[in-house]
VEXDRENPA-518095 format. One record per residue (C-alpha): x, y, z; residue in one letter. Coordinates in steps of 0.2 Angstrom, whole numbers, plus 5000, padded with zeros to 4 digits. Example, Ala and Ser with C-alpha at 12.3 -4.5 7.8 and 13.67 -1.06 7.14 Angstrom:
# residues 2
506249785039a 506849955036s 
# end
This chain:
# residues 558
496049655210m 495049525219a 493549445209e 491949525212g 492449705216l 491949835203p 493249925192t 493050065179d 493749995165v 494149805159l 495449795145v 495149625137v 496349555125v 495649425116q 496849275111c 496849105102r 498148995098f 497248915084n 497149045071s 496348995054r 497649085043r 499149085054l 499048945067p 500048995083g 500249165079k 499949225097a 501749155101l 502549195086a 504249305090p 504349495088i 505849575095a 506349425105g 504749385114v 503049315109t 501749425100m 500649395115l 502049455128e 502449605117f 500749655116l 500449635136l 501949725140r 501449865128r 499749885137l 500449865155a 500550055158p 498650065156c 498449975172t 499350105182a 497750215179r 496550185193p 495250075190g 495849985176v 496249795175v 497049715160l 496449535157v 496749395143v 495149305136a 495549135128t 494648965126t 494648805135e 495548705121l 497148625126e 498048715112d 497648885123d 498548825138d 500148915131r 499149055129v 498649055147a 500349015153e 501049165144c 499949285151a 500049205168a 501949215168a 501849405166l 500549415180g 499049455168v 497349365174p 496649245161v 494749205158v 494349055149r 492749015139g 491848945125a 492848905109t 491648985096d 490749125105d 491949265108v 490449375115l 490149235129s 491949255133r 491849445135y 490349425147v 491149295157q 492649415159c 491449545165i 490649415178r 492449385185v 493049565184h 491549675186p 491749835176a 490749985170r 491649985153s 492549855143v 493949895130i 494249755116r 495949725110v 496449585098t 498149485101a 498449505082d 498749695084n 500349695093p 500549885091l 498949935099t 499550105109c 499150115127p 499050315124e 497550275111t 496750175126l 496850315137d 496050445125r 494650315122a 494350305141m 494450495143d 493150515130r 492050365136l 491950455153n 491450625145e 489950555136t 488550425138e 488950325124a 488550145123d 490050105110y 491450215106l 492750185091s 494450265088v 494350295069d 495750335057g 497050215065l 498250095056p 497249925053y 497949845068g 498049985080a 496250015083a 495249985098v 493349995103d 492550025119c 490749955126f 489749995141r 489849825151a 487849825152g 487649845133v 488749665131l 487849585144a 486249625136a 486849575118l 487249405126d 485449385130g 484949425112k 484549295098p 486249355088l 486849255073d 488549175074p 489349325065a 488749435078e 489449335093r 491149325086e 491249515081h 490549585094i 490249765088n 489449705073l 487649705079h 487749885087i 488449945071l 487049855060n 485749935072h 486650105076s 484950175078d 484750085093r 486350135103y 487250285107r 488750275096v 490250385097e 491650405086r 493450475092l 494550535077r 496450485078a 497750615079p 498350685061d 500150605066e 499450425067v 498050435056n 498450315043f 496850205042p 497450095026r 499150055034l 499249875037r 499949835055l 498949685059t 499649505060v 498449395050d 499649305039t 501449245038a 501849395028e 501049505040d 502049435054h 503749455044q 503449625040f 502849685058v 504249585066a 505549675054s 505149845061l 506049795077f 507749725082s 508049605097e 509449715102s 508149855105e 507749895124t 506049865128e 505449875110p 503649865115w 503650055122t 503850125105i 502650255101p 501450215088l 502050365077k 503750285077e 503050115071a 502150205058i 503750305053t 504750135053r 503350055043a 503350185029r 505250185028r 505349995025s 504850005007c 506650035001g 506650204993m 507950255006g 509150144996l 508650204978w 510050234966r 509950294948p 510050164935f 511750204930a 512450144946q 511649974945w 511449934926a 512949824925d 512249714939e 510749684928v 511749604915f 512849494926g 514249614928g 514549704911s 513449804898i 513149694883p 513749764867p 511949744858r 510249744867l 508549724858a 507049804867v 505349724866r 504049854871v 502349924864d 501750094866a 500050174860s 498550274865r 497550114862l 496550054877p 497749934887g 499350024882l 500150184887s 501850274884f 502550234901g 503250064897h 504250144881a 504650294893a 505650184905r 506450074892c 507050234883l 507850284900l 508750124901m 509250134882a 510050314885r 510950254900v 511650104891l 512050194874r 513150294884e 514150144890r 514450084872g 512749974870c 511949964853a 510049974857v 508649924844i 506749934849f 505649784843l 503749854842m 502049814836q 501749944822d 500750064831y 501150234822a 500950344838d 502050234849g 503450194835v 503550384831r 503750414850y 505250304851v 506050354834r 505850544840d 507050504855h 508350444842g 508250254843f 507850124829p 506350024828v 505949864819i 504149814818p 503649634825v 501949554823a 502049474840d 500849534854r 501149424869s 502049284860g 503949294855f 504049194837g 504249354826d 505249444842t 506649304843l 506849304824r 507149484825a 508449464839v 509349334829e 509349444814r 510049594824s 511449484832e 510849554849a 511349424862g 510149504875w 508349544874l 507349664887l 505549624888v 504249764895d 502449714890l 500849744899p 499849604892y 499049484905d 499249334893d 501249364891l 502049194887d 503349174900t 503648994894r 504249054877a 505449174886l 506149024897e 506348924881k 507249074873a 508349084888a 508648894887h 509148914868g 510449044872g 509449214872t 509849304888k 508149374893v 507849524906v 505949544910l 505449714917l 503749704925d 502849804938d 501049754935s 501249564940r 502349454950l 503149344937l 504749264939f 505249144925p 506849054923a 507749204914v 509349304917e 508549444927a 506849514933v 506549694938l 505149744947n 505049914957s 503249884964s 503149914982v 502049754982r 503749664980t 504549734997v 505049585007g 504549454995l 505349284997r 505149104993g 505148974979g 504349094966a 506149184966l 507049024962q 506649054942g 507649204937p 509649204940k 509449384947r 508049484954v 507949674958f 506449704967l 505649864976g 505550044974p 507450054976q 507549994959y 506250124951f 506950174935l 507650354935l 509150424927e 509450524942a 508550604957k 508250784953r 508550924967s 506951004964l 506351184971t 504651164977g 503251294973p 503651464980t 502451564992a 500951644983r 499051684986e 498551544975c 498851354977r 499251254961r 498551094958l 499150974943l 498250844933l 499250714924t 498650544918f 500150474908g 500650494890g 498950444882s 497650424896d 496750294887p 495450274901t 494850474900g 495450504918l 495750694912t 494050734908e 493350624922a 494350724935v 493950894927l 492150864928r 492250824946a 493150974949l 491851084943i 490851054958g 492351074970v 492551244978p 494151304972l 494351474978e 496251524977n 496751364967v 497351364950s 497251204939v 498551144927s 498151004915v 499650914907v 499250804891l 500550684887g 501350654869p 500150514865g 498550614869y 497250624856g 496050774852d 496250904867p 494650994863t 493550904876p 494950934889v 495151114884e 493351144885s 493151074903l 494651164909a 493851324902a 492451314915a 493651324930l 494051494936n 496051474934r 496651334922s 498051304910t 498251144897v 500051094894l 500450984880r 501850864884a 503050994893p 504850974889e 505450974908d 503950874916f 504750854933l 504951044935k 503251064931v 502750934945m 503851024957a 503051184954d 501351124960h 500651104978d 499750934973l 499750814959i 498350704954v 498950574944c 498650384939a 499350244949g 500850214937g 502450294934r 502050474939t 501550414956m 503250344959y 504050494952e 503250604963a 503450494978w 505350484975v 505550674974h 504450704988g 503050794980i 501250784987p 500150674976f 498450594976l 498350444964p 496850364955i 497050194948g 496650184930s 496749994928a 496749844939p 498649844942h 498650024947e 497249994959a 498349864966r 499849984968e 498650124976v 497950004988r 499749954993e 500350124995f 498750165006l 499150005016e 500950035019r 500550205025g 501450295011l 499950405006i 498450455016c 497350495002f 497150384986g 495750304975l 495850124968e 494650194955e 493850354950m 492350404961d 491750584960d 491050604977i 492450524986v 493750614976f 493050784979s 492950754997n 494750694997m 495250854987l 494350974999e 495250885014r 496850915006f 496551085001l 495651155016h 
# end
């Protein structure tokens, strides 16, 4: 379109080569082309709509010559302007390509969807809005729209630098002065915490991994399919029961004797989840001829829990150190030591020293990213998916990602039968040391629960159940269960599980049971956040918030 002729919508892709966190990312490869080319080809169908012009806005810096050349090679007009004034670049685009409305797209969002732009344009035409945003899309796929006159007016205001860099910031900060419209993303692509932007090297690696260079025109992939690929990329499709890879952990053969260092208790900072997964491993190894002993601090409830499952326990005085532990290993003649401890000050150097001295050490750790120089490290956290680099050079073998989540076998479970009443299950681990059970029950008292029954599971280490039973009695339909024998069957018989961000969350995910997780500790908050950012769940809280929880639950139920 010739300069100076009016158009309806100007789609502006703002792009700089010299990114702070990932320099050159605009020209980084995705599916055999640069990220900028991928995005421009992806948005090209928008220009088939009458009155729509696509343009790249970049700076006059020499580094951005390559940006301009990339766009020009595809026949996309380029407007170059001030280095540190994004708003002025947009206004310059409007001067060169006069338009009634402007859609902002950033070049680090290569999966921006042309269908989203079409919906935004349609909605903008139906309203008198000064500004329109599309809410609920993955982080890295959202767009927003402005009336061109609003941007020109903003350019004449005494804005601070942040408002000139983030051109919607002034509008959002003064929304009472503008007509603001919000368009909700369709449910099939409504994953607002899923991270599809490219801001770091890890982001680029992840987004690029969603595509193959052999794909024909990969930029045409629907956003729904990109989300599906992102959600599948977390390794759960490769999951195997522990029995199928147990020998790999120990270098090819099951050892004759193994010592397991783990603690369990209802005390704050501890739980029964670590002991539960160690018992799972111990049962599998015992069936393969391995004699397993447990080394534990003398917490009566935790020691009793392990002994009740048929394994011997030797008390040790260590917490995060390993002096007493290693002496016990030597006395027991166990050549292998499995460590599964939650303590932040875990002495990994002592483990490396032990390994150097001949003890074969396996570290099981999902709450941190620790990779000492030992025989093997197991970390099934979703945060480890795609993890690479020098940190992994420490251990001889690593088993990373949810495909190594510890289960004896994946059960074929029958879901809840059809009934008038929907069933909600609350479960927060073996002992719930942070009191989430009571907190959630108190929040439920204010939630409309017509035709909803509530089951509460208290784990083997839970203390006095009286407060929970009193709170549950205030609900119309409620049941309190104490350490049910077949917990997975109980889970499968409910429509939604409200759980902590630990083992139960992963069990529900593996078995396809709907769940709403709440972080009960900082490491669980990180797990919940990762599930949200990878689009594995739509609802979840990094920490308990009565109002947010109530709103989420009502959205799920109704």
